[in-house]
C-alpha positions as CSV (number, residue, x, y, z in Angstrom):
1,M,-26.9,-12.2,8.2
2,F,-23.6,-10.5,8.7
3,N,-23.6,-7.5,11.0
4,R,-20.8,-5.0,11.3
5,R,-18.6,-5.8,14.2
6,T,-17.5,-2.8,16.3
7,A,-15.1,-4.5,18.7
8,L,-11.6,-3.1,18.3
9,A,-8.8,-5.3,17.1
10,S,-5.5,-5.0,19.0
11,L,-2.8,-4.1,16.6
12,A,0.2,-4.4,18.9
13,G,2.8,-7.3,18.7
14,A,3.1,-10.4,16.6
15,A,0.5,-13.2,16.4
16,S,0.6,-15.4,19.5
17,L,1.3,-19.0,18.5
18,A,0.0,-20.1,21.9
19,L,-3.3,-18.6,21.0
20,T,-3.0,-20.0,17.5
21,A,-2.8,-23.6,18.8
22,S,-5.1,-23.2,21.8
23,A,-8.0,-25.1,20.5
24,C,-8.1,-28.9,20.7
25,G,-9.4,-31.1,17.9
26,Q,-13.0,-31.7,19.0
27,S,-15.6,-32.5,16.4
28,S,-18.8,-30.6,16.2
29,V,-21.8,-31.8,18.3
30,R,-25.2,-30.7,17.2
31,S,-28.2,-30.3,19.5
32,S,-31.7,-31.1,18.4
33,E,-32.2,-27.4,17.5
34,G,-29.2,-27.5,15.2
35,T,-26.8,-25.4,17.4
36,S,-23.2,-26.3,17.0
37,V,-21.6,-27.0,20.4
38,G,-17.8,-27.1,20.7
39,G,-17.2,-27.1,17.0
40,T,-13.6,-26.3,15.8
41,V,-12.8,-24.2,12.8
42,G,-9.4,-24.4,11.0
43,V,-8.1,-21.0,9.9
44,A,-5.1,-20.9,7.4
45,M,-3.6,-17.5,6.8
46,P,-0.8,-16.8,4.3
47,T,1.8,-14.8,6.1
48,R,2.9,-13.0,9.3
49,S,5.0,-10.5,7.4
50,S,2.1,-8.1,6.8
51,D,0.3,-6.3,9.7
52,R,-3.1,-6.9,8.0
53,W,-2.8,-10.7,8.1
54,L,-2.0,-10.6,11.8
55,T,-5.2,-8.6,12.3
56,D,-7.2,-10.9,10.1
57,G,-6.1,-14.0,12.1
58,R,-6.8,-12.4,15.5
59,S,-10.1,-11.1,14.4
60,I,-11.3,-14.4,12.9
61,V,-10.4,-16.2,16.1
62,K,-12.1,-13.6,18.2
63,D,-15.3,-13.7,16.1
64,L,-15.4,-17.5,16.0
65,K,-15.1,-17.7,19.8
66,G,-17.8,-15.1,20.1
67,N,-20.1,-17.5,18.1
68,G,-19.2,-20.4,20.4
69,Y,-16.5,-22.1,18.3
70,K,-12.9,-23.1,18.9
71,A,-10.3,-22.1,16.4
72,K,-7.0,-23.5,15.1
73,L,-5.1,-20.6,13.5
74,V,-2.0,-21.3,11.4
75,Y,0.2,-19.2,9.2
76,G,1.9,-20.5,6.1
77,D,4.6,-17.8,6.1
78,D,4.5,-17.4,2.3
79,N,5.4,-21.1,1.7
80,P,2.7,-22.9,-0.4
81,K,3.9,-26.4,0.5
82,A,3.9,-25.5,4.2
83,Q,0.3,-24.3,3.9
84,V,-0.8,-27.5,2.2
85,S,0.8,-29.5,5.0
86,Q,-0.9,-27.3,7.6
87,I,-4.3,-27.8,6.0
88,E,-3.7,-31.5,5.8
89,N,-3.1,-31.5,9.6
90,L,-6.2,-29.5,10.2
91,I,-8.2,-32.1,8.3
92,K,-6.6,-34.9,10.3
93,Q,-7.6,-33.1,13.5
94,R,-11.2,-33.3,12.3
95,V,-12.0,-29.6,12.2
96,D,-15.6,-28.8,11.3
97,A,-14.9,-26.1,8.7
98,L,-11.9,-24.4,7.0
99,I,-11.3,-20.7,6.3
100,I,-8.4,-20.4,3.9
101,A,-6.5,-17.4,2.6
102,A,-4.3,-19.1,0.0
103,I,-0.7,-18.3,-0.6
104,D,-0.8,-19.9,-4.1
105,A,-4.3,-19.9,-5.5
106,K,-3.7,-23.1,-7.5
107,S,-1.8,-25.2,-5.0
108,L,-4.6,-26.5,-2.9
109,N,-6.6,-28.7,-5.2
110,G,-5.3,-32.0,-3.7
111,V,-5.7,-31.1,-0.1
112,L,-9.2,-29.6,-0.7
113,Q,-10.2,-33.0,-2.2
114,E,-9.2,-34.4,1.2
115,A,-11.4,-31.8,2.9
116,A,-14.3,-32.7,0.6
117,A,-13.9,-36.4,1.4
118,A,-14.1,-35.6,5.1
119,H,-17.2,-33.4,4.5
120,I,-15.5,-30.3,5.7
121,P,-16.9,-27.1,4.1
122,V,-14.3,-24.6,2.8
123,I,-14.5,-20.8,2.7
124,S,-12.0,-19.1,0.5
125,Y,-11.0,-16.0,2.4
126,D,-9.9,-12.7,0.6
127,R,-8.1,-14.6,-2.2
128,L,-10.2,-16.9,-4.5
129,I,-8.9,-20.5,-4.6
130,L,-8.6,-21.6,-8.2
131,G,-9.1,-24.9,-10.2
132,T,-11.2,-26.9,-7.8
133,K,-14.9,-27.6,-7.2
134,N,-14.2,-28.0,-3.5
135,V,-14.7,-24.4,-2.5
136,D,-18.1,-23.6,-1.0
137,Y,-18.0,-19.9,-0.6
138,Y,-15.8,-16.8,-1.1
139,V,-15.6,-13.8,1.2
140,S,-13.6,-10.8,0.2
141,F,-13.7,-7.1,-0.6
142,D,-14.7,-5.8,-4.1
143,N,-11.2,-6.1,-5.5
144,E,-11.8,-4.5,-8.8
145,M,-13.1,-1.5,-6.9
146,V,-9.7,-1.4,-5.1
147,G,-7.9,-1.0,-8.4
148,R,-10.4,1.6,-9.6
149,M,-9.9,3.6,-6.4
150,Q,-6.2,3.6,-6.8
151,A,-6.4,4.7,-10.5
152,S,-9.0,7.4,-9.6
153,H,-6.6,8.9,-7.1
154,I,-3.9,9.1,-9.7
155,I,-6.3,10.7,-12.2
156,K,-7.5,13.3,-9.7
157,K,-4.0,14.2,-8.4
158,L,-2.6,14.6,-11.9
159,G,-5.6,16.5,-13.2
160,L,-6.0,14.1,-16.1
161,E,-9.8,14.8,-16.5
162,D,-8.9,18.5,-16.8
163,G,-6.7,17.6,-19.8
164,K,-3.4,17.9,-18.1
165,G,-0.4,15.9,-19.2
166,P,1.6,14.1,-20.5
167,F,2.8,12.5,-17.3
168,N,5.1,9.5,-16.8
169,I,3.7,6.6,-14.9
170,E,5.1,3.1,-13.9
171,L,2.9,0.2,-13.1
172,F,3.3,-2.4,-10.4
173,A,1.1,-5.4,-9.6
174,G,0.8,-8.1,-6.9
175,S,2.0,-11.7,-6.8
176,P,1.4,-13.7,-9.9
177,D,0.0,-16.7,-7.8
178,D,-2.6,-14.5,-6.1
179,N,-5.9,-14.4,-8.0
180,N,-6.6,-10.9,-6.5
181,T,-3.7,-9.5,-8.5
182,K,-5.7,-9.7,-11.7
183,Y,-8.8,-8.0,-10.2
184,F,-6.7,-5.1,-8.8
185,F,-5.0,-4.6,-12.1
186,D,-8.1,-4.9,-14.3
187,G,-9.9,-2.4,-12.0
188,A,-7.1,0.1,-12.3
189,M,-6.6,-0.3,-16.0
190,A,-10.3,0.2,-16.7
191,R,-9.8,3.8,-15.4
192,L,-6.2,4.4,-16.6
193,Q,-6.3,3.0,-20.2
194,P,-8.2,5.9,-21.8
195,F,-5.4,8.2,-20.6
196,L,-2.7,5.9,-21.8
197,D,-4.5,5.8,-25.2
198,S,-4.7,9.6,-25.3
199,K,-1.0,9.8,-24.3
200,Q,-1.8,11.9,-21.3
201,L,-0.1,9.0,-19.4
202,V,3.1,7.5,-20.7
203,V,4.9,4.4,-19.4
204,P,8.6,5.0,-20.4
205,S,9.7,1.5,-19.5
206,G,7.0,0.0,-21.8
207,Q,6.2,-2.4,-19.0
208,T,2.4,-2.5,-19.2
209,K,1.4,-6.2,-19.5
210,L,0.4,-7.8,-16.2
211,S,2.9,-10.6,-16.7
212,R,5.8,-8.1,-16.7
213,I,4.8,-6.1,-13.6
214,T,3.9,-8.6,-11.0
215,T,5.7,-8.8,-7.6
216,L,6.2,-12.3,-6.2
217,R,4.7,-12.6,-2.7
218,W,3.9,-8.9,-2.7
219,D,7.5,-8.4,-1.6
220,G,8.7,-4.8,-0.9
221,P,12.4,-5.4,-1.6
222,T,11.5,-7.1,-4.9
223,A,9.5,-4.0,-5.8
224,E,12.4,-1.8,-4.7
225,K,14.9,-3.7,-6.9
226,R,12.6,-3.5,-10.0
227,M,11.9,0.3,-9.4
228,S,15.6,0.9,-9.1
229,G,16.2,-0.8,-12.4
230,I,13.5,1.2,-14.1
231,L,14.9,4.5,-12.8
232,A,18.5,3.6,-13.9
233,T,17.4,2.5,-17.4
234,W,14.5,4.8,-18.4
235,Y,14.7,7.9,-16.2
236,R,18.1,9.4,-16.8
237,S,16.5,12.5,-18.3
238,K,12.9,12.1,-17.1
239,K,11.0,12.1,-13.9
240,V,8.4,9.8,-12.6
241,D,5.1,11.5,-12.0
242,A,3.0,8.5,-10.7
243,V,3.4,4.9,-9.6
244,L,0.4,2.5,-9.6
245,S,1.2,0.3,-6.6
246,P,-1.4,-2.3,-5.4
247,Y,-0.2,-2.8,-1.8
248,D,1.5,-0.7,0.9
249,G,4.5,-3.0,1.2
250,I,5.2,-2.6,-2.5
251,S,4.6,1.1,-2.2
252,R,7.3,1.4,0.5
253,G,9.7,-0.5,-1.6
254,V,9.1,1.9,-4.5
255,L,9.5,4.9,-2.2
256,S,12.8,3.5,-1.0
257,A,14.1,3.2,-4.6
258,L,12.9,6.7,-5.5
259,K,14.6,8.3,-2.4
260,S,17.8,6.5,-3.2
261,D,17.6,8.1,-6.7
262,G,17.2,11.6,-5.2
263,Y,13.5,12.0,-5.2
264,G,12.1,13.8,-2.1
265,S,15.2,15.8,-1.4
266,G,15.5,18.3,-4.2
267,S,12.5,17.1,-6.2
268,G,9.1,16.1,-5.2
269,L,7.8,12.6,-4.9
270,P,5.4,11.0,-7.5
271,V,1.8,10.1,-6.7
272,I,2.1,6.6,-5.2
273,T,-1.0,4.5,-4.4
274,G,-1.3,1.5,-2.0
275,Q,-3.6,-0.8,-0.2
276,D,-4.3,-2.2,3.3
277,A,-3.7,1.0,5.4
278,E,-0.7,-0.4,7.1
279,P,0.6,1.8,9.9
280,A,4.0,2.6,8.2
281,S,2.2,3.6,5.1
282,V,-0.4,5.7,6.9
283,K,2.4,7.5,8.6
284,S,4.0,8.0,5.2
285,I,0.8,9.5,3.9
286,I,0.7,11.9,6.9
287,A,4.3,12.9,6.2
288,G,3.5,13.7,2.5
289,Q,5.3,10.7,0.9
290,Q,3.0,7.9,-0.1
291,S,-0.1,9.5,-1.5
292,E,-2.9,7.1,-1.0
293,T,-3.9,3.7,0.4
294,V,-7.1,1.6,0.2
295,Y,-8.6,0.9,3.6
296,K,-10.2,-2.5,4.0
297,D,-11.5,-3.0,7.5
298,V,-10.5,-6.7,7.8
299,R,-12.3,-6.9,11.1
300,E,-15.5,-6.8,9.1
301,L,-14.1,-9.4,6.7
302,A,-13.3,-11.7,9.6
303,G,-16.8,-11.1,11.0
304,A,-18.3,-12.0,7.6
305,A,-16.3,-15.3,7.4
306,A,-17.2,-16.2,11.0
307,E,-20.9,-15.6,10.3
308,M,-20.7,-17.6,7.2
309,V,-19.2,-20.6,9.1
310,D,-21.9,-20.3,11.7
311,D,-24.6,-20.4,9.0
312,I,-23.1,-23.4,7.3
313,L,-22.7,-25.4,10.5
314,K,-26.2,-24.5,11.6
315,D,-27.7,-25.5,8.3
316,R,-28.6,-22.0,7.3
317,R,-28.0,-20.5,3.9
318,P,-25.1,-18.0,4.1
319,R,-25.6,-14.5,2.9
320,V,-24.0,-13.8,-0.5
321,N,-24.2,-10.8,-2.8
322,N,-22.5,-12.1,-5.9
323,R,-23.0,-15.4,-7.5
324,R,-21.7,-14.9,-11.1
325,D,-18.5,-12.9,-11.1
326,Y,-16.0,-15.2,-9.3
327,N,-15.4,-18.2,-11.4
328,N,-12.4,-20.2,-10.2
329,G,-12.0,-22.1,-13.5
330,V,-14.3,-24.9,-12.4
331,K,-17.4,-23.2,-10.9
332,N,-18.9,-19.9,-10.0
333,V,-18.1,-19.5,-6.3
334,P,-20.9,-17.8,-4.3
335,A,-19.3,-14.6,-2.8
336,Y,-20.0,-12.1,-0.2
337,L,-18.1,-8.8,-1.0
338,L,-17.5,-5.8,1.2
339,Q,-16.7,-2.3,0.1
340,P,-13.2,-0.7,0.5
341,Q,-12.4,3.0,1.0
342,S,-9.7,5.2,-0.5
343,L,-7.7,7.2,2.0
344,D,-5.2,10.1,1.6
345,E,-4.0,13.0,3.7
346,T,-7.6,14.5,3.8
347,N,-9.4,11.6,5.3
348,Y,-7.0,9.1,7.0
349,D,-8.5,10.0,10.4
350,V,-11.4,7.6,9.6
351,L,-9.0,5.0,10.8
352,I,-9.0,6.6,14.3
353,R,-12.8,7.2,14.3
354,D,-13.3,3.5,13.4
355,G,-11.0,2.4,16.1
356,Y,-8.8,0.6,13.6
357,Y,-5.8,2.5,15.0
358,T,-5.3,4.9,17.9
359,A,-4.0,8.4,17.3
360,D,-0.8,7.4,19.1
361,Q,-0.2,4.5,16.7
362,L,-0.1,6.9,13.8
363,K,2.4,9.4,15.4
């Protein structure tokens, strides 16, 4: 069973590659009681460009070590081919299990066939791996709820349920190769669509289809460029009242474009959502710029993944709370989902109370 971990994660500095490669490739040895002694777990994370993924990696390594395992942590740096090569190397090093946060949800089919041939269990971490039967479990947050929280914040701030409007909104989504993108968007639109239908919300650019609003690799500068184009084309005589942004890095890109267009100096800033409670965006919320972010305590997610590995390698049935809703195109992947929390200027201090950040880190 997964218990909440209260150990504080250090958030200073970049991921240490020395720590990343510290474990040697020793195969698991089982005692007569079924305890894994000296097992090694391969951990493949997608990028070091986001604070949250650095925290994920450190936390998983820490939790695995706390359960008696060695860890090999690698980062794909947003390169799907590099991640495939890294996972191949982990398989050759005879790791006992794999925890994978995919860069491209559909790029791992071949290498996961290799993992299956080597009898290595695979946990899909945060992002569901698609198109393969060789995924044993999925651990993540309730990603539709993330989108619902972002949309609910916009609805509340604009007073839409009180009949106010019309307001102009623009929509942004995550990377098209990340399966979570669809869940975030679907969750948000389930709440926003009635107000679009009633014309209380209007999208002047007309860009409402998911295929038109994605942001490759969740890249902030890409979002900034798109927002600048929207402002130049559709807002010469209008103002933006809200921006649905699925991630803090995208939010900061959107903010940069808005400020360059004059927002925030003479006129106020729109309502702008986000996700991951990254330090720069929390500071922006405190300063009255970004309006909201969704807090996902990835230390808990790391703990859940580490407990799941421990259960698998000790021949116990891992805890799951969703068996039907996460179909990867081949199978329903058993999932364990955690709950996120929406933060704004009224409650961001939960990050300090939880020990996720210190007060000094948010100054």
